[in-house]
C-alpha positions in Angstrom: 113.1 108.1 114.5 112.8 108.4 110.7 115.9 108.5 108.6 116.9 109.8 105.2 119.7 107.3 104.7 122.5 108.5 102.5 123.4 104.8 101.7 120.4 104.1 99.5 120.8 104.0 95.7 118.5 106.5 94.0 117.9 107.4 90.4 120.3 110.3 90.9 123.0 108.0 92.0 122.5 105.7 89.1 122.4 108.4 86.6 125.6 110.0 87.9 127.4 106.6 87.2 126.5 106.7 83.5 128.8 108.1 80.8 126.0 110.1 79.1 126.0 113.4 80.9 122.6 114.3 79.3 120.9 111.6 81.3 122.3 112.9 84.6 121.3 116.4 83.7 117.8 115.4 82.9 117.4 113.4 86.2 118.7 116.4 88.1 116.1 118.6 86.6 113.3 116.2 87.3 114.4 115.9 90.9 114.2 119.6 91.4 110.6 119.5 90.2 109.5 116.3 91.9 110.7 115.3 95.3 109.6 111.7 94.8 112.4 111.2 92.2 115.0 112.3 94.8 113.5 110.1 97.5 112.7 106.9 95.7 115.1 103.9 95.8 115.5 102.3 92.4 116.3 98.7 91.6 116.8 96.7 88.4 114.2 94.1 87.7 115.2 90.4 88.3 113.1 89.0 85.4 113.5 91.2 82.4 110.8 93.9 82.6 109.2 92.1 85.6 110.3 92.1 89.2 109.4 89.1 91.3 109.7 89.0 95.1 108.7 86.5 97.6 106.5 87.5 100.6 106.3 85.4 103.7 102.6 84.8 104.4 102.9 82.5 107.5 105.4 81.8 110.2 106.5 78.3 111.2 104.9 76.8 114.3 107.0 76.7 117.5 106.2 75.2 120.9 107.5 74.3 124.3 109.5 71.0 124.4 109.4 68.2 127.0 111.9 65.5 127.8 111.5 62.3 125.8 109.2 64.0 123.3 110.0 64.9 119.7 110.0 68.3 117.9 107.0 69.1 115.6 108.0 69.8 112.1 106.8 73.1 110.6 107.7 75.7 107.9 107.0 79.2 106.7 104.6 79.8 103.9 105.4 82.2 101.0 103.7 83.9 98.1 105.4 85.3 95.0 104.3 88.7 93.7 105.2 90.1 90.3 105.4 93.8 89.6 105.6 95.1 86.1 107.2 98.1 84.4 105.9 100.4 81.7 107.4 103.2 79.7 106.5 106.8 79.0 107.8 108.3 75.8 107.7 111.6 73.9 109.2 113.0 70.7 110.3 116.7 70.3 110.6 118.1 66.8 111.9 121.6 66.0 111.9 122.9 62.5 115.5 123.4 61.3 114.6 126.7 59.7 113.5 128.0 63.1 116.9 126.9 64.5 118.7 128.7 61.7 117.0 131.9 62.6 117.7 131.6 66.3 120.8 133.2 67.9 121.1 130.3 70.3 119.7 127.1 68.6 120.8 124.9 71.5 118.8 127.1 73.9 115.7 126.9 71.7 115.9 123.1 71.7 116.5 123.0 75.5 113.5 125.2 76.1 111.4 122.9 74.0 112.8 119.9 75.8 112.0 121.3 79.2 108.3 121.2 78.4 108.6 117.5 77.6 110.6 116.9 80.8 108.0 118.6 82.9 105.1 116.6 81.2 106.9 113.3 81.7 107.8 114.3 85.3 104.1 114.9 86.1 103.0 111.7 84.4 105.6 109.6 86.4 104.6 111.2 89.7 100.9 110.6 88.9 101.7 107.0 88.0 103.5 106.3 91.2 100.4 107.3 93.2 97.4 106.5 91.0 98.0 104.3 87.9 96.4 100.9 87.9 97.3 98.0 85.6 93.9 96.5 86.2 92.3 99.3 84.2 95.2 100.5 82.1 97.5 97.5 81.5 100.1 99.5 79.5 100.8 101.6 82.6 102.2 100.7 86.0 100.5 99.8 89.3 100.9 102.7 91.8 100.3 103.0 95.5 96.6 103.9 95.5 95.4 100.6 93.9 97.3 98.7 96.6 95.8 100.7 99.4 92.3 101.0 98.0 90.1 100.2 101.0 90.3 100.8 104.7 90.0 98.2 107.4 89.7 94.5 106.8 92.9 92.5 106.3 96.0 93.1 104.3 97.0 96.6 103.3 93.6 98.0 104.3 94.9 97.8 107.9 97.2 100.7 107.1 94.6 102.9 105.5 93.1 105.5 107.8 89.7 106.9 107.0 89.5 110.7 107.2 85.6 110.4 107.0 85.2 112.8 104.1 81.7 113.0 102.6 82.1 115.4 99.6 84.0 115.4 96.4 87.1 117.4 97.4 89.1 114.6 98.8 92.8 113.9 99.0 95.3 111.7 100.9 98.5 111.9 103.0 101.0 109.1 102.3 103.6 107.6 104.6 106.1 105.8 102.3 109.1 103.8 103.3 111.6 103.7 100.4 113.7 100.6 100.9 114.6 97.3 99.2 112.5 95.5 101.8 109.5 97.9 101.5 108.8 100.1 98.5 111.1 100.9 95.6 111.0 101.9 91.9 112.0 99.3 89.4 113.4 99.4 85.9 114.0 96.7 83.3 117.2 94.7 83.1 119.7 96.4 80.8 117.8 99.6 80.6 119.0 103.0 81.8 117.5 104.0 85.1 115.5 107.2 84.9 114.7 109.3 81.9 116.7 108.7 78.8 117.2 111.6 76.4 118.4 110.8 72.9 119.3 113.4 70.2 118.1 111.9 66.9 119.6 114.7 64.9 118.1 116.0 61.7 115.1 114.1 60.3 113.0 114.4 57.2 109.3 114.5 58.0 106.1 115.2 56.1 103.5 118.0 56.8 99.7 117.5 56.6 99.9 117.7 52.8 102.7 115.1 52.6 105.3 117.8 51.7 108.7 117.2 53.2 110.7 119.4 55.5 113.4 118.9 58.1 113.4 119.0 61.9 115.8 118.3 64.7 114.4 115.5 66.9 114.9 114.4 70.5 113.4 111.2 71.9 112.5 110.9 75.6 111.9 107.5 77.2 111.4 106.5 80.8 111.0 102.9 81.8 109.7 102.5 85.4 107.5 100.6 87.8 106.6 100.4 91.5 107.3 97.4 93.7 105.8 97.1 97.2 107.5 94.2 98.9 106.0 94.7 102.3 102.8 96.7 102.6 103.2 97.1 106.4 105.9 99.8 105.9 103.5 102.2 104.1 100.3 104.0 105.3 97.6 106.1 103.8 95.4 108.7 105.4 92.6 108.7 102.8 89.2 110.5 102.5 90.5 113.9 103.7 88.1 116.7 103.0 90.3 119.5 101.7 88.0 122.4 102.5 87.4 121.1 106.0 91.1 120.6 106.5 91.9 124.2 105.5 89.0 125.4 107.7 90.7 123.6 110.6 87.8 121.4 111.4 89.7 118.1 111.0 92.4 117.0 113.4 95.0 116.1 110.8 97.6 115.4 113.3 95.5 112.7 115.0 94.9 111.1 111.6 98.6 111.2 110.9 99.5 109.8 114.3 97.2 106.9 113.6 99.0 106.2 110.3 102.4 106.7 112.0 101.7 103.9 114.5 100.3 101.6 111.8 103.8 101.5 110.2 105.6 98.2 110.8 108.6 100.2 112.0 109.4 103.9 112.5 113.1 103.2 112.1 114.4 101.6 108.9 118.2 101.6 108.9 118.5 100.7 105.3 115.8 103.0 104.0 114.1 106.3 104.3 110.6 107.2 105.4 108.8 110.2 103.9 105.4 111.8 104.2 103.7 113.1 101.0 100.9 115.6 100.7 99.8 118.4 98.3 100.2 122.1 98.9 96.7 122.6 100.3 97.2 120.0 103.0 100.7 121.4 103.7 99.0 124.8 104.3 96.4 123.2 106.5 99.1 121.5 108.6 101.0 124.7 108.9 97.8 126.6 109.9 96.9 124.0 112.6 100.5 124.1 113.9 100.1 127.9 114.4 96.9 127.3 116.3 94.7 128.9 113.6 92.2 126.1 113.3 89.5 124.8 115.6 91.4 121.5 115.9 94.6 123.2 117.0 95.9 120.1 118.9 98.7 120.1 116.3 100.5 123.1 117.7 104.2 122.4 117.8 103.7 119.1 115.9 105.6 120.4 112.9 109.3 121.3 113.0 112.1 122.2 110.6 115.2 120.1 110.4 118.2 119.8 108.1 118.2 116.4 106.4 120.8 115.5 103.8 121.8 119.2 103.6 118.2 120.4 103.0 115.8 122.1 105.4 112.5 120.3 105.4 109.3 120.3 107.5 109.0 117.2 109.6 106.3 115.4 111.6 107.6 113.2 114.4 111.0 113.3 112.7 109.7 112.3 109.3 110.2 114.7 106.4 107.1 116.0 104.7 107.3 116.5 101.0 104.9 118.6 99.0 103.8 117.2 95.6 101.2 118.4 93.2 100.7 114.9 92.0 98.3 114.2 94.9 94.9 115.3 93.7 92.0 117.1 95.5 89.3 115.1 93.7 90.1 111.5 94.7 87.4 108.9 94.7 86.3 108.1 98.2 88.1 105.0 99.6 85.5 102.5 100.8 85.5 100.2 103.8 86.8 96.7 103.2 
């Protein structure tokens, strides 16, 4: 049984403990636009801007004993993994003369700020799924680079191949948000979530080096993704979107495979969530209503109230719709 535990610290919880109300307001806005922000567990890095965790790679050897025989010595083996953070930033500048003409200058600035908030929100969500420090070292390492092949050993075991052949491909993700599994990270001593700073009136230059004055706001978001145990996440990759909508793919069978690849379907100290985009959500709903040729998913979906919110669920796990998941993913290859 999946849980949305109320005991986990999220960005919303951390923001509400700060004294700067603007930060909390900003995080609340982002959560309304992006369900990942409301779901994700956030932890402070343990090494500055880097978070290091130890992963057990081997169990000690045990054996049956016998009288008058000793006990063989053994030990676990470990590997240390470092996850890094990056930061997204933006600067809003509004001409003070425009603000003087406005009946509600604060509303003008807020409307302008909302555009930056939405842009940063979209970039953060994209980063959580797709960014890769191997190709863009200034960014973060998201989930897709960690689950980039299917089959073989390691995380590839938890990647299900949807067998797409064309270019309109997407994924369904099963993510366990927990300290022991997957969580967001932020640098030591830095505000968790998006920080919004009013820089006041600033003197700037136009393209001809002539001065004028603006009111500035600086937006900064330090973040990273840490996956301590890959076994608690799963990815259904290579889903042909057009075939899914047409009902010629048994999405529920693919999701069931991913469901049973998870190390556990009950995580008392975490929450397990399914993510897909709106096209796949529609395809799932269509199959559940018996409208597709692969209608084995009838009655697979249900609505439940979790943490005061009505959500669609699959085998008790909430399904979150996010536009961050693309319909033009590169095909995930075999290991």
